C-alpha positions in Angstrom: 0.2 0.2 0.0 2.7 2.2 1.1 4.6 1.7 -2.8 0.8 2.8 -4.2 1.1 6.0 -2.3 4.5 7.1 -3.1 3.4 6.5 -6.4 0.2 7.8 -7.4 2.2 10.7 -5.2 5.3 10.6 -7.6 2.7 11.1 -10.6 0.3 13.3 -9.5 3.7 15.9 -8.7 5.1 15.5 -12.0 1.9 16.3 -14.0 1.4 19.2 -11.8 5.2 20.5 -11.9 4.8 19.5 -15.9 3.1 22.9 -17.6 3.0 21.3 -20.6 0.3 18.6 -19.6 -1.4 20.5 -17.2 -2.3 22.9 -20.0 -3.2 20.5 -22.5 -5.4 19.3 -20.2 -7.3 22.2 -19.4 -7.6 23.9 -22.1 -10.0 21.6 -24.2 -12.7 22.3 -21.8 -12.3 26.2 -21.5 -12.4 26.3 -25.2 -15.4 24.0 -25.7 -16.6 26.8 -22.7 -15.4 29.9 -25.1 -17.3 27.9 -28.2 -20.5 27.8 -26.3 -21.0 31.8 -24.3 -19.3 32.9 -28.2 -20.6 30.9 -30.8 -22.9 27.8 -30.3 -24.5 29.2 -27.4 -26.9 32.0 -29.7 -27.8 29.8 -31.8 -29.3 27.1 -29.1 -31.1 30.3 -27.6 -32.8 30.9 -30.8 -33.9 27.2 -30.9 -35.5 27.2 -28.3 -37.3 30.8 -28.2 -38.8 29.3 -32.0 -40.5 27.0 -30.7 -42.7 28.8 -28.2 -46.0 29.0 -29.1 -48.1 32.2 -28.8 -49.9 32.5 -25.6 -46.6 31.5 -23.8 -44.3 33.4 -21.5 -41.0 32.4 -21.0 -38.4 34.1 -19.1 -35.0 34.8 -20.8 -33.8 33.4 -18.0 -35.4 30.0 -18.6 -34.0 29.9 -21.5 -31.0 31.1 -20.6 -31.3 28.3 -18.4 -32.0 25.3 -20.7 -28.9 26.6 -22.8 -26.7 26.9 -20.2 -27.8 23.0 -19.1 -26.8 21.9 -22.6 -23.5 23.8 -22.5 -22.4 22.1 -18.7 -23.8 18.5 -20.1 -21.6 19.4 -23.7 -18.4 20.4 -21.1 -18.1 17.6 -18.6 -19.4 15.0 -21.1 -15.6 15.7 -23.1 -13.6 17.2 -20.5 -13.6 14.3 -18.9 -12.3 12.0 -21.3 -9.6 14.5 -23.0 -8.3 15.7 -19.4 -8.2 12.0 -18.8 -5.8 11.0 -22.1 -3.6 14.3 -21.3 -3.2 14.2 -17.8 -2.4 10.0 -18.5 0.6 10.7 -21.2 2.9 10.4 -18.3 2.5 6.6 -18.8 4.0 7.1 -22.0 6.5 9.4 -21.2 7.4 6.8 -18.7 8.2 4.6 -21.2 9.8 7.1 -24.1 13.0 8.8 -21.2 13.3 4.8 -19.8 11.9 5.9 -16.1 9.4 2.8 -16.3 12.5 0.9 -16.8 14.1 2.2 -13.7 11.5 2.1 -11.8 10.8 -1.8 -12.3 14.6 -2.4 -11.7 13.6 -2.2 -8.0 11.5 -4.0 -6.3 8.0 -3.1 -8.2 5.9 -5.0 -9.8 4.4 -3.8 -13.3 0.6 -4.8 -11.6 1.4 -1.6 -9.1 3.0 0.4 -11.0 0.2 0.5 -13.7 -2.4 0.8 -10.3 -1.0 3.6 -9.4 -1.1 5.3 -13.2 -4.7 4.7 -13.3 -5.4 6.3 -9.8 -3.1 9.0 -10.2 -4.7 9.8 -13.3 -8.1 9.2 -12.4 -7.7 11.7 -9.6 -6.3 14.4 -11.7 -9.1 14.2 -14.5 -11.7 14.3 -11.6 -9.9 17.4 -10.5 -9.7 19.1 -13.6 -13.2 18.7 -14.7 -14.6 19.8 -11.4 -12.8 23.0 -11.4 -13.9 23.5 -15.1 -17.8 22.7 -13.8 -17.2 25.7 -10.9 -16.6 27.7 -14.0 -19.2 26.6 -16.1 -21.7 26.7 -13.0 -20.4 30.1 -11.8 -21.6 31.0 -15.9 -25.1 29.2 -15.1 -26.0 31.1 -11.9 -25.3 34.3 -13.7 -27.4 33.7 -16.6 -30.3 30.7 -15.5 -29.8 28.7 -12.5 -32.0 25.9 -12.2 -30.2 23.3 -10.7 -31.5 21.6 -6.9 -29.0 20.6 -4.7 -29.8 16.6 -5.5 -28.6 18.1 -9.7 -25.7 19.1 -8.0 -24.8 15.7 -6.5 -25.7 14.0 -9.4 -23.7 15.8 -11.4 -20.8 15.3 -9.2 -21.5 11.2 -9.3 -21.6 12.0 -13.3 -18.0 13.3 -13.4 -16.5 10.3 -10.9 -18.2 8.0 -13.7 -17.2 9.9 -16.7 -13.7 10.2 -15.2 -13.7 6.6 -14.4 -14.7 6.0 -18.5 -12.6 8.0 -19.1 -9.0 6.9 -17.9 -9.5 3.4 -18.1 -9.8 3.8 -22.0 -6.9 6.5 -22.0 -4.9 3.4 -20.2 -5.9 0.9 -22.7 -5.1 3.0 -25.4 -1.8 4.5 -24.0 -0.7 1.0 -23.3 0.6 0.8 -26.6 1.9 4.0 -27.5 5.9 3.6 -27.4 6.4 7.3 -29.3 6.2 11.3 -28.8 4.7 10.9 -32.5 1.9 8.4 -31.7 1.3 10.4 -28.1 0.3 13.6 -30.4 -1.5 11.7 -33.2 -4.0 9.7 -30.4 -4.1 13.4 -28.8 -5.4 15.4 -31.9 -8.2 12.8 -32.3 -9.4 12.3 -29.7 -9.7 15.8 -28.9 -11.0 16.7 -32.2 -13.5 14.0 -32.9 -14.7 12.6 -29.6 -17.0 16.0 -29.4 -18.7 14.7 -31.6 -19.1 11.0 -31.2 -20.4 11.7 -28.0 -22.6 14.2 -28.4 -21.9 17.0 -26.7 -21.2 19.8 -30.4 -24.2 18.1 -32.3 -26.4 16.0 -30.8 -27.0 12.6 -32.5 -30.7 13.0 -34.1 -28.9 15.6 -36.4 -26.7 13.3 -37.9 -27.8 10.3 -40.8 -29.9 7.2 -39.5 -26.8 4.7 -40.3 -24.6 7.0 -38.7 -27.1 7.2 -35.3 -27.9 3.6 -35.3 -24.0 2.7 -34.8 -23.8 5.6 -31.6 -26.9 3.8 -30.0 -24.4 1.2 -29.4 -21.3 3.9 -27.8 -20.9 4.2 -23.8 -20.4 8.0 -25.0 -24.1 8.4 -26.7 -25.1 7.4 -23.1 -22.8 9.7 -21.0 -23.9 12.6 -22.7 -27.5 12.2 -22.3 -26.8 11.3 -18.4 -25.8 14.4 -18.1 -27.9 16.6 -19.7 -30.7 14.7 -17.6 -29.3 15.6 -14.3 -27.9 19.6 -16.2 -31.0 20.2 -17.7 -34.4 18.6 -16.1 -34.6 21.7 -13.9 -34.7 24.3 -16.4 -37.1 22.2 -18.9 -39.5 21.7 -15.5 -39.8 25.5 -15.7 -39.5 25.9 -19.6 -43.1 23.6 -19.2 -44.4 25.6 -16.5 -44.0 29.1 -18.4 -47.1 27.6 -20.9 -45.2 25.9 -23.5 -47.0 22.9 -24.3 -45.7 19.3 -23.0 -45.4 17.7 -26.7 -43.2 20.5 -27.9 -41.0 19.9 -24.7 -41.0 16.2 -25.3 -40.1 16.9 -28.9 -37.4 19.0 -27.7 -35.7 16.3 -25.2 -35.7 14.0 -27.9 -33.8 16.6 -30.5 -30.9 17.5 -28.0 -31.1 13.5 -26.5 -32.3 14.7 -23.4 -34.6 11.7 -24.1 -32.8 8.9 -25.6 -34.4 6.3 -27.7 -33.0 3.1 -28.6 -34.4 2.3 -31.9 -37.7 3.5 -30.6 -37.8 2.9 -27.0 -37.2 5.2 -24.3 -33.6 4.3 -22.7 -34.4 5.5 -18.4 -31.1 6.8 -16.8 -31.4 3.7 -14.7 -30.6 1.9 -17.9 -27.7 5.0 -19.5 -26.2 4.4 -15.4 -25.8 0.6 -15.9 -24.1 0.7 -19.3 -22.2 3.5 -18.2 -21.1 1.3 -14.9 -21.1 -2.4 -17.2 -18.8 -0.1 -19.8 -15.8 0.8 -17.8 -16.6 -2.8 -15.7 -14.9 -4.6 -19.0 -12.4 -1.4 -19.6 -11.2 -1.9 -16.3 -11.1 -5.6 -16.3 -9.3 -5.7 -20.0 -6.6 -3.4 -19.2 -5.8 -5.7 -15.8 -5.6 -8.8 -17.9 -3.5 -6.9 -20.4 -0.9 -6.2 -17.6 -1.0 -9.5 -16.5 -0.2 -10.6 -20.1 2.3 -8.3 -20.8 4.0 -9.9 -17.0 3.7 -13.2 -18.0 5.2 -12.5 -21.7 8.4 -10.8 -20.3 
């Protein structure tokens, strides 16, 4: 246990000491936040305003609350994975620099080292995600706050789940990387594509029918939808109270993946949670077996 703690402390300190890695991990959520506030936020506000029927009086605060909730859910569903890939670069850099070999020349075994990489990456990812969440929530408090205390607790729980998913996925992929060029290529692909795959930039209903069906089998879709539910349900409740018919509200929920449907069957938040936890379990088991196989092979 003492070895684990020392390694986790060592990995975490090296991450925060390396300003490049820390800046890289924080820049993605901050860029996404900036894009939403300056560009995408206005288009979302217009889309909500256009569906308000005559006779319904919806305040600007409610519209901003819906937009801000969508911003927050998109930010968290993306940053939990992109930050994990950045913070987990230490595992690859130790291979490149030879530090991994030096560590293994001591009485340290590969399993202990692998676990320390995972836990330190998870810790850093949660920490950076919480910082990004606080910034987004401050913005939300100014424009339209409709989150209950329970919603805030559930969002924190979601942050941990997304961080566990992102850390497990990055641990498996980074396990095979051995050069700086590979690290740069994978980082660029994840940063540019994951936001589209998980539905953060565009709801999956915006894609073609074939792509929609493919995305329904990816856990990232359920992560985004779960966050949508926890970040926007309070604003949607207020939106409906303002006089907007439930039929219109339900259609909006479908359009932004709040009400996710798996081949016309509505997916509950409980099922989403089961899919996410099951995926994390499979990824962790895969990571453990990969390290055990490597140990036996060596």
